[in-house]
N, C-alpha and C positions, 0 to 999 in steps of 0.2 A: 252669192249668186251673181251672174253677170248682169250689169246694168247697161241697157242700150243707150242711155242718155249721158254716159260719161266716157272719158278717155282713160286708157291705162298706159302708164308711163314707166319704163324701166331705164335706170341710169347706171351705166358701168363706169366706175371711177378709177382713174389712174392717178399717178403722182401729180401730173401736171395737166392732164387732159381728161375729158369725159366724153362718153358717147351716149346719146339719149335716143331711145326708141319710143315712138308714140303710136299706139293702136287707136285710131280714130273711131268716131261713131259709125263710120261706114265700114269698119273692120279692116281698113287698109293701114299699113304701117309706114311711118315716115321717120327719118333719122336726122339728128342734129349732132354736130361735133363742136366742142369748144374747150376753153381753158378753165382750169379749176381755180384760177386767181379770183380775187374779189370782184373785179369787173367782169370776168368771165361767168362767175356764178350769178351776178346780177342780170346778165343777158339771158341766162338759162331761165331764171325765175319769171322773166317777162314772157316767156313762151308757154308757161303753165297757166292753167285755169283753176278756179276754186273747186270745181266739181271733179278734177282729175284725181285718180288714185295712183300714187307713186311708190315704186319699190327701189331700194338700194341695198347693196351688200354691206354688211356690218364693217365698221372701221372708224377711226377717229374723225376723218373728214365726213363720213356718212352721217354721224351723229350731229355734227355742226350743220351740215346741209339740211338734214331733216328738221332741225329747229328753225332754220331760216325759211324753209319752204312753208312750214306751218304758220310762222309769224307774218310773213310778207305776202303769201299767196292764199293760205287757208286750205290747201289741198290735204287729203288724207295721205299719210306717209307710213310705209311699212319698211323697217330695217330688218333684213333677213340674215340669218346665221350662215355665213359663207361655208363653214365646216360641214353643214348638212346639205348644201345645195348640190354637190356632185351626186348625191344619192337620188335626187329628183330628176336629173337629166344626165344623159351620157352621150356625148357626140364625139366623132372622130376628129373634128376640127374645132378650134376655139379661137374666136376673134372678139374684139370689143363690140362690134356690131351685133354679132349673134348673141353674146351674153346679155346685152341690153334688151334685145328682143325677147329672150327667154324670161328675163325678169318681168317684162310687161305681160307676157302670156301667163306667167304664174299667178299674178294677182288678178288677171282676167278670168282664169278658169278655176281657181281654188278659193275656197272660203278661208277666212283668217285662221280658223282652228286647224286647218290642214297645212299651214305654212310655218316654217321655223322662225317665227318673229322674235326679234331681240327687243325687249322693252327699252324705250329711251330713258337713259339716266337723267335724274333731275339736275338742275344747275349746281345744287349743293353737292351731289354725288360726283359730278364731273370735276368740281373744284377739289374735292377730297382726293379723287384719283390722281389729279395732277400733283398734289402734295406728296402722295405716296410714291408716285413714279419719280419725282424729283429726289426724294429721300433715298430711294433705291439706287438711283444713278450716282448720287454723291458718295454713298457707301461703297459702291463697286469701284468708283474712280479712286477713292482713298485706298482701298485694298490693293488696287493695281500699283499705285505709287509705293506703298509699303513693301510690296513684293519686289519692286524695282530697286528700292533702297537696300533691302536685304541681300539682293543679288550682288550689289556692289561690295558688300563685306565678304561674301564668298569669293568673288573675283579677286579681291585683294588678299585672299588667303586667311582671312579672319573668320574662322568657323565657330568661334565661341559665342558670337552674337547671334541670338535667335530672334524670331519674330516678336515674341512677347517683350523683348528688350527695347524694341523701337515702337511699341504700340502707343505709348504716351509721349506727349510733346517734350516734356523735360528729359525723359529717358533718351529720346532721339538726339537731343542736343548734346548730351554727354557722350553718347555712343559714337558719334561721327568724329570725335577728337582723335580717334586712333587712325583715321584715314589721312591721306596727304595728297598733294598735287591736284591733278585734274579730278580724281575721284572725290576729294574733299569739296572741291568747287561744285561739282554736280550734286553731291549730297546736300550742300547748303541750299542750292536751288530747289531741290526736292522738298526740303523742309519748309521753304516758303510756300510752295504749292500746298503741302499738307496742312499748313496752318490755315489756309483759306478754306480747304475742305472741312477741317475740324470746326471752324467758325460757322460755316453754312449748315453742317449737319446738326450742330447744337441749336441753331435757330429753328430748323425744321422740326427737330425732336421736341423742342419746347412748345412749338405751335401745335403739334400732334397731341402732346400730353395735356396741354391746357384745354383743348377742345374735348379730349377723351374724358377728362375729369369733370367737365361741366355738362356734357351731353347726357341726358337721361338713359338713352338706349346703350351707349357705350359703357356707362357705369354699371348697368345690369350685366353686360357681357363680361366685365372684369370681375364679377362675382364667381366666375368659373376658374378653377385652378388652371394655371398655364396661360391664361389670357391676360396680357398686359395692355397698356395704352396703345402701343403700336399695332398689335394684332387686332384689337377691338376697332381701331380707327380704319385699318385696311379692310376689315370685314364690312364695316358700315359703308365704306366708300364703294365697294363692289356689289354688295347685297342689298344695301339700303336698309329699310325697316323690315324687309322680308315680305312686304305686301304683294309683290308680283310673283311670289312662289306659293303654291298650294300645299307643299309638303317638303320635309327635309331632304328627301331623295332628289328633288329637283335642284336643290342648292348644291348637293354633291356633284350632280351632273354638270351644273353650270360652272363649278370650280374646276372640274376635270378629275375628280376622285373616283369615278365609277370605272370598273374594268371593261375592256372591250370583250364582246361576246363573239365566239366563233361556233358556227353550226355546220355539221357535216353528217347528213343522215340522222341517226338517233344520238349522235355524239354532240355534247355541248361542253365547251371549254371556255374558261375565263382567261383573258390575256392581261397585259399590263394596263394600267389606268390610262384613260384617254388623254389627259393633260391638255384639255381644250380650253380651260379657263385661264385666268391670270396666274402666271407662274410664280410671281412674287408672293401673292396671297397664299398660294398653295404651300410655298416654302415656309412662310410665317406660321401657318397652321401646323405644319410638321414640327417646327421648333416649339410651338406651344404644346403639342402633344408630348414631346420629350420632357418639357418642364412639368407637365401634369403628372407624368409617371414617377417623377421624383418628389412630388409634393405630398405632404401629409394629408391634404384635402383633395387628393386625386379621385376619391370615390370609386364609383363602379368602373370607370374607364381605366383607372390605374389597376384595379383588381383584375379586370379583363386582360390587360396587357401582361401582367405577371402570370396569370393562368395559362395564356396562350404560349408565352415564351418559355417559362420554367416548367409548367405542368405538361404542355403539349410539345415542347421542343421546337417551336416555330421560329423562323428568322425574326430577329428584332427589327431589322430594317423594313421588312415587309409588313410586320405587325403594326409598326408605328404609323404606317400609311393608313391602315384601316382605322386606327385610333384617331388619326387626324380627320378622317372622313366623319367619324361619329362625333368628333368635337365640333365640326362645322354644322352638323345637323342639330346638335345640342344648342349651339349658339343661335341658330335659326329659331328653335323652339322658345328660347328665352326672349328673343326679340318679339315674337308673335304673342306670347303670353304676357309680356310686360311684367314678369315676376323675377325676383332675385333667385339665383340658383342655390339650392341646398344639396350638398353631396349625399348620395344614397349608395348603399352597398350593392354590389352586383349579385344578382340572383343566379346567374349562369343558366345552363340548360338543364339543371337537375341537381339532386342532392350529391351525386358523385362529383359533378363539376365543382360544386361549392366546396366539397371536402378537399379536392385537389388544389383549389385556389388558396384555401387556408393553409395547406401544407407548404405551398410555394411562397406564401407571404411570410411564413415563419422560418423558412430556410435561410 
């Protein structure tokens, strides 16, 4: 409910500048503009009061500023899911000033349970997210250079060298001997860069594996088939211990595995998944789901996949996404229950489904 004794503040963040709207105790709005640099943020914090309630749209800088406001000013801060904000208001024009004012009005007029609040990650979760993001960037950069190196062989007319022949450092060194001139010089430079990426990836991988093998929650997650240290670490980085979610379906929605819903009259149709969460975590879970379907300890999820693909003839690619969603919910359950996972057979939807699954398993 609205508190007449406090101010409501909305902050619209850009890359280098911010716009702040303050709805005062007299219900009149005032605006401030500034830079998002360290000195600019310090100036912003001096304008705030401890009794203020502040709203920001979710983002990397928003999380940092939310922490700083809480630590230095003591104001209440709400970080809102920007993906859901367009459904709350719809205006023909959009400016930083209007967006900041709308954020201020939102927290003035709506209770917290009516707002798409994004819980602030802990410092440990933020650090883990940085490690995962760094690992992802290094992997992608290494892949890009490998593709560039492979393209050199094709350009030189050497089509017998495939990507697996240049995946390892010693193989790459031997493979480039067939090149000559400028192509050989460029290839040697690429190898130097690849060596740096290999070294950094190995460092990050070791850091992830060491923590995943020593952390209690991550060790429990790895009791699930298909979940290794990297998948467990990334899941813990983005989901934490699961305490901010009340059920597994919320985790699926947070990661972006739930389908879009389309309504028209009495017709209801499911669309593609929303993909609103972290894309790398989603990709890792899909990789984990594939590994689960090939594991002897895949349990009910493996049986479900085989039944739906072989028994029902469904697309493997679409089915694996649904298995990845269930894997994410299973990982959440393991985190909340603090118990090691024990594989269980899939009961299916009835005796006929079980019979079809057994036939598919034996095929």
